[in-house]
C-alpha positions as CSV (number, residue, x, y, z in Angstrom):
1,M,-15.3,16.2,-1.2
2,L,-14.8,12.8,0.2
3,A,-11.3,11.6,0.7
4,L,-9.5,8.9,1.6
5,D,-6.0,7.8,3.0
6,A,-5.0,4.9,0.6
7,H,-1.6,4.9,2.8
8,A,-1.6,5.0,6.9
9,H,0.1,2.8,9.3
10,C,-2.1,1.5,12.2
11,G,-1.7,-1.6,15.0
12,L,-1.1,-2.2,18.0
13,T,1.9,-0.1,18.8
14,L,0.5,2.6,16.2
15,P,-3.2,2.7,17.4
16,F,-6.8,3.9,15.4
17,D,-6.5,6.5,18.7
18,R,-3.9,8.5,17.7
19,L,-4.6,8.0,13.5
20,K,-8.2,9.2,13.8
21,P,-7.3,13.3,14.9
22,E,-5.2,13.6,11.9
23,W,-7.5,12.2,9.9
24,D,-10.3,14.7,11.1
25,S,-8.0,17.6,11.0
26,G,-7.7,16.6,7.0
27,G,-10.9,15.9,6.7
28,I,-10.2,12.5,5.8
29,K,-13.1,9.8,6.5
30,G,-11.2,6.3,6.5
31,G,-9.2,5.0,3.8
32,A,-6.1,1.7,4.0
33,L,-4.8,0.7,6.9
34,F,-1.5,-1.8,7.4
35,S,0.2,-2.8,10.3
36,P,4.4,-0.8,11.7
37,V,6.2,-2.9,10.2
38,E,7.9,-3.5,13.2
39,E,5.2,-5.5,14.1
40,I,5.5,-8.0,11.3
41,Y,9.7,-8.4,11.1
42,D,12.7,-7.5,12.5
43,R,13.9,-5.0,10.4
44,C,16.6,-4.2,11.8
45,D,18.8,-7.4,11.7
46,P,19.3,-8.6,7.9
47,Y,19.7,-12.0,8.8
48,F,16.1,-12.5,10.5
49,T,13.8,-15.0,9.2
50,D,10.7,-15.7,11.9
51,S,10.6,-16.3,15.9
52,D,7.7,-17.5,17.9
53,R,7.5,-13.7,19.0
54,Y,7.3,-12.6,15.4
55,K,4.1,-15.1,14.8
56,K,2.3,-13.7,17.3
57,S,2.8,-10.1,16.7
58,R,0.9,-10.8,13.2
59,E,-1.9,-12.6,14.6
60,R,-2.6,-9.9,17.0
61,V,-2.0,-6.9,14.8
62,H,-3.8,-8.2,11.9
63,S,-6.4,-9.0,14.4
64,Y,-6.7,-5.3,15.5
65,L,-6.8,-4.2,12.2
66,E,-9.8,-6.5,11.6
67,S,-11.8,-5.2,14.7
68,L,-11.5,-1.1,13.1
69,M,-12.7,-2.7,10.0
70,S,-15.9,-0.6,8.6
71,D,-17.5,0.2,5.3
72,M,-14.6,3.4,5.1
73,I,-12.0,1.7,6.8
74,F,-10.4,-1.3,4.7
75,C,-7.3,-3.5,6.2
76,Y,-4.4,-4.8,4.1
77,W,-2.8,-8.1,5.0
78,F,1.2,-7.8,5.8
79,V,2.7,-10.3,4.4
80,W,5.9,-12.2,5.8
81,N,8.4,-15.6,4.8
82,D,5.6,-17.5,6.6
83,F,3.3,-16.4,3.9
84,I,0.1,-17.2,5.6
85,L,-2.8,-16.5,3.5
86,P,-4.9,-13.4,4.0
87,G,-8.4,-13.8,5.9
88,E,-11.1,-13.3,4.0
89,T,-12.7,-9.6,5.1
90,F,-9.0,-8.4,4.8
91,S,-9.4,-5.9,1.5
92,G,-6.0,-5.9,0.1
93,I,-2.2,-7.1,0.5
94,K,0.8,-4.9,1.9
95,W,4.3,-6.3,0.7
96,H,7.2,-4.3,2.1
97,R,10.9,-4.6,2.4
98,H,13.6,-1.9,2.5
99,P,17.8,-2.5,1.1
100,C,19.9,-4.0,4.3
101,E,16.6,-5.4,5.5
102,P,15.7,-9.7,5.7
103,V,14.7,-11.3,2.5
104,Y,11.5,-12.5,1.5
105,D,11.5,-16.1,0.4
106,Y,10.5,-15.3,-3.1
107,G,12.0,-19.1,-4.1
108,S,10.0,-21.1,-1.9
109,E,6.6,-22.9,-3.5
110,S,5.1,-21.0,-0.4
111,C,5.7,-17.8,-1.8
112,E,4.4,-18.6,-4.8
113,R,1.2,-20.6,-3.2
114,F,0.4,-16.8,-2.0
115,I,1.2,-14.8,-5.3
116,N,-1.4,-17.5,-6.6
117,H,-3.7,-16.8,-4.5
118,V,-4.0,-13.7,-3.8
119,C,-4.4,-12.8,-7.7
120,R,-7.0,-15.0,-7.5
121,L,-9.3,-13.1,-5.2
122,R,-8.3,-10.1,-7.1
123,L,-6.4,-8.5,-4.1
124,P,-4.9,-5.3,-4.8
125,V,-0.7,-5.7,-4.0
126,V,0.9,-2.9,-2.2
127,I,4.6,-3.3,-3.5
128,E,7.5,-1.2,-1.5
129,E,10.9,-3.1,-2.6
130,E,14.2,-2.9,-4.4
131,L,13.2,-2.1,-7.9
132,S,14.7,-5.3,-9.2
133,N,12.7,-7.3,-6.8
134,T,9.3,-4.5,-7.5
135,L,10.0,-5.2,-11.5
136,S,9.8,-8.9,-10.9
137,L,7.5,-9.4,-8.6
138,V,5.3,-6.9,-10.8
139,N,6.1,-9.7,-13.6
140,R,5.0,-12.4,-11.3
141,I,1.4,-11.2,-11.2
142,G,1.4,-10.5,-14.7
143,G,-1.6,-8.4,-14.8
144,R,-3.9,-10.8,-12.2
145,T,-4.4,-8.4,-10.1
146,A,-3.3,-4.2,-9.3
147,V,-0.5,-3.1,-8.2
148,I,0.0,-0.2,-6.2
149,I,3.8,1.4,-5.9
150,P,3.8,3.6,-3.1
151,H,5.6,6.9,-2.5
152,L,5.1,7.2,-6.8
153,G,7.9,5.1,-6.4
154,G,10.2,6.7,-4.1
155,L,10.9,4.3,-2.4
156,N,11.1,1.5,-5.0
157,G,14.5,3.1,-7.1
158,G,12.9,6.5,-7.3
159,Y,9.7,7.6,-9.7
160,G,12.2,8.4,-12.8
161,Q,14.2,5.3,-12.7
162,L,10.6,3.1,-12.7
163,K,9.3,5.6,-15.7
164,R,12.2,4.4,-17.2
165,T,11.7,0.5,-17.1
166,G,8.3,1.6,-19.0
167,L,6.4,0.1,-15.5
168,F,3.8,3.1,-14.9
169,E,2.6,2.3,-18.9
170,N,0.8,-1.3,-17.2
171,P,-2.5,-0.8,-16.4
172,A,-2.4,-2.5,-13.5
173,V,-0.5,-0.8,-11.6
174,Y,-1.6,2.1,-9.7
175,V,0.6,4.7,-7.5
176,D,-0.1,6.6,-4.1
177,T,1.1,10.6,-3.4
178,A,2.1,9.6,-0.1
179,L,5.4,11.9,0.5
180,A,5.7,12.0,-3.3
181,G,7.1,16.3,-4.6
182,T,4.1,17.8,-6.4
183,H,6.2,17.9,-10.0
184,E,5.7,13.5,-9.3
185,M,2.0,13.9,-9.0
186,R,1.9,16.2,-12.1
187,D,4.4,14.4,-14.8
188,F,2.5,11.0,-13.3
189,A,-1.2,12.3,-14.5
190,N,-0.3,14.3,-17.1
191,E,1.8,11.0,-19.0
192,Y,-0.7,8.2,-17.9
193,G,-4.1,10.0,-16.6
194,T,-6.1,10.4,-13.1
195,D,-7.8,6.8,-13.0
196,R,-4.4,4.7,-11.2
197,I,-3.6,7.9,-8.7
198,M,-4.6,7.6,-5.7
199,F,-4.1,9.8,-2.5
200,G,-2.1,8.6,-0.2
201,S,-0.4,9.9,3.7
202,D,2.0,7.6,5.2
203,F,1.1,8.2,8.3
204,P,3.2,8.6,10.8
205,F,5.4,9.6,8.6
206,G,3.8,11.9,7.0
207,D,1.1,14.5,7.9
208,P,-2.6,13.3,6.4
209,A,-3.9,16.8,6.3
210,Y,-0.5,18.2,5.0
211,E,-0.3,15.1,2.3
212,R,-4.1,16.4,1.5
213,Y,-3.0,19.7,0.8
214,K,-0.4,18.3,-1.5
215,V,-2.7,17.0,-3.8
216,E,-5.2,19.7,-3.7
217,Q,-2.5,21.7,-5.3
218,V,-2.8,19.4,-8.2
219,F,-5.6,17.7,-8.8
220,H,-9.2,19.6,-9.3
221,G,-12.7,18.7,-10.3
222,K,-13.5,15.2,-10.9
223,D,-9.8,14.9,-11.2
224,R,-9.8,15.9,-7.9
225,E,-12.2,13.6,-6.1
226,K,-10.6,10.6,-8.6
227,V,-7.7,11.3,-6.8
228,L,-8.7,11.4,-3.5
229,S,-11.2,8.6,-3.0
230,R,-12.7,7.2,-6.4
231,N,-10.0,6.0,-7.6
232,L,-9.8,3.4,-4.2
233,L,-13.2,2.6,-3.6
234,S,-12.7,1.5,-7.4
235,L,-9.8,-0.7,-6.6
236,L,-11.6,-2.1,-3.9
237,E,-14.9,-2.3,-5.3
238,Q,-12.9,-4.6,-8.5
239,A,-11.7,-7.3,-5.7
240,R,-15.5,-7.7,-4.5
241,E,-17.0,-8.0,-8.1
């Protein structure tokens, strides 16, 4: 059964040569890649804005990811406060921030332009942010393109918290299973079906083979096939239509 990892980190500091053996061990044929955070901004400095060093780093890592693209490897553009529009070959967007990290300039015109551009292209947006910012950003996107909540919301305020807000009832909101518990996977499937849930590993923080094993403890038959690969392929196909 085809398995594609919808959530893996890869870049110059974490080259594909380190990821591929882990994928091979788990029988994973490809997936969606995004840069390690440290190649995009200084997450240890809450007052960080930008620097020439990080501008060049973003250029280099996105070029590196482009070089890896194939029919089974899809790369996501990691957005930061310069809000440079993604290259045409990118399959999705990664939006990432944790508490006490530098903040996005959500009120800027360039941010609005970026969001509108991504929505016009219907690129799926992985949002890993604090709860209030997650809900605000999903609201701004307004169903114009798909949103993916990683870790079943574990770093967006928690699965239960997001469920109580009604976020998962939105048909444009998908989730990935990276580092999530099997209880959350079962609950999401029982409540919302299996069309919007995708296998992810969060390599190098998660072990791809083990993360696949967890998925296979929960899902069987056609549901397993959808979670392991079909849902990701279907989602990315929508952006190419």
